[in-house]
C-alpha positions, 0 to 999 in steps of 0.5 A: 459501532461495536468495539474500537473501530480500526484507523481507516481509509478515505473513500474513493474520490467521486469525480472531484477536481481540486484546483491549486495555485502552485506553491499554495496547496489548498486542503479540501474542506472537509473536517467533518464527516456525517454520522449514520446508524444501521438498524437490524430490521430482518433476520438474527439480531432483529432490533439492534442499533449500530452508530458510526464513528468514522469515515469508514464502517466495516460490516461482517461476522468477524470480530475485527469489523466495526458492525458484528453480525454473528450470523453464518450467511454473513461473510467475515468481512461482507462489505463496508460503508464509505462517507465522503463529501459527496454522500455515502457508498457501499462496497462488497468486499468479495462476500459469499452472498453478495451485498444487495442494496435496495434490492440490487446486487452491487459492487460498489454503489450510493446509499440513500437515507432509508436504504435497505442492505441485505447481507445474507439473512441479515437486513439493515436499514440505513439512516442518516444521522444529523450529528457529524464526526470530526477527522483527525488531521495532522497539522503538517504538510509532510511526514518523513519523505512524504509531502501533501497538504490535502485532507486525504494526506493529512489523515494519513499522516496523522495515523503515522505520527501516532504509529511512529510514537509506538511500537504498534504493528502497522499495515500500510494500504494503497494502490501500487506506487502510493508511497507505502515503502517511504512511509514505512521508513518514514514511520521507522526514522521518526520512531525510537528505533530510528537508530537500528536497522530498517530491513525490507523484504518483498514477500511477492518477489521471492518463491515460498522457500527462499522467502522463508529462509529470508525471514527466519533464516537457516542452519548449515545443511538445512536443505540442499545449497545451505552451505553455511548458516544464515541469519534472517531478517527478523534476526538481523534487524535487532531493535529495529524494523522489519518491512514486510511489503506485499504481504498479501502474497505470503503463501498460507504455509508460511502464515502460521510462522508469521503469526508466531513472530507477532504473538510470541516474538520469537523465531524458528531458523530453518533446520533447528527445533529451538526458537530464538526470541527477537526484538523488532518492530513490524510494518507491512504493506499490501496493495490488496484488501486482505479482508477480501483474501480472508474471505476467499481462504487465502489469508488467515484471519488471525493473521490479519487480526494481528496485522491490523492493529493500526491500518493506515491508508495511502490515498491514490493520487487522483484523490488528492491532485491538489498535492500535485504541485508539493510532490512535484517541487519535491520530486524535481529536487531529487532528479539532478535537473539544472536551474533552467530544466527545473524552472520549466518543470515547475512552471504553474501552467505545466504542472497544472497539466500534471494535476489534470492527469489521471496517474494510474501509477500514482507517485511512482508514474508521476516521478518516472514521467518527470525523469523523462522530462529531465533527461529529454530536457522538454515539458512532456505532456502526461503519456508523451515520451514513454517510447523516447530514446533507442537501444544502441551498440549490441542491443540494436543489432538484436532489434527486430525492425519488422515489429512495432517500435514500442514492442522492439524497445521494451524487449531491449529494455527487459533484456538489459535489465535482466542482464544487469540484475544478473551481473549485479547479483553475480558480483555481489555473491547474490546478496540482495542488500549489498547489490541494491546498495551498490546499484543506488536502488532501492532494495524492494525495486531490486527484488521486483526486478529479480521477480520480473525477469525470473533471476534467481539469486 
């Protein structure tokens, strides 16, 4: 296609259920993908031909696309074509005029040889090629704290290996619970910056004014309550890595300041007019499609361009069920289960049941389920055990028995989390990193608890 295509994500699984013998995870046999060409048959640019080079091809009027269509009726990121072993799929990216496939307006649909794509005033003919492109896969079944031998996992690992070997800005894409935080830290740990800080900011957990101070710092008196000078994470992480989780949540008014960090490697603290150089590597993550956010005007296209130098997809668990045995073994080893419980949870029959579950919360949901199994010392089927346990003491006295038990339990858990987080932050003077370390929880998770329960540190 036109230009160098950005690293891309594997397409959605189409009802494929992989099988695996426990302990021997068998990778899917799809090392090659079918190539295709797109021919402009109608509208501006008629006669142009584009050849695919990867498993994902984005089409739009922004230069970052694989297929660049210079036409005002085509959205900046209009649609993409995904190739897998089942065929080719067209997916609209929230375009202004929609994606029409063979006369039908679609969000996502299969593309046939000879199909016509209509994007605004531009008509594209889809033609399959006899050539194939070989996928680049890692030779290793793990990267840092991540494990998996499936094609989807090893595609991601291959990109992470290349990213770790340089200081390039990385954008991690994936659903909630797919391991984006672990991927970011693993890239840092295998990079030349491993001996310096790895600092995390959850951009979706903080209000804009707090987020700006967290990122850039402030001078004493910069605003009400700024009684001392504060160094932001970009300065604090000198020589290391800053991981910006949920980057799609950064408000528009802060995006130009973040863009300056990426372009000029300098920041300006709140309350000062001078700029300070910073030496950091930046990794970001999102569960949104930032291209659709650009189309909607909620995310700057120039910032997206700077963030998406290398895009690394983290596939959902349903696309790599053959990795479940490896993941289960790794998770259980960190849950402190005794030998008897561990042996029960590693039984191939039980692991096979876990492989057949949907896991919409991905690895995080699987870990929570296994943790319940360890606590209750039994092999629960997916979906069981969520309502196990009951509040005690003062919490029990506050429960209203007239409401359903699941709702009562949820309210008690919410109350506990809110009170614990408030007390924890008070104990550590509002310092989130210190509080998270003391509580033995991930800093990102603490940020999310703060946001969920409207706790202000």
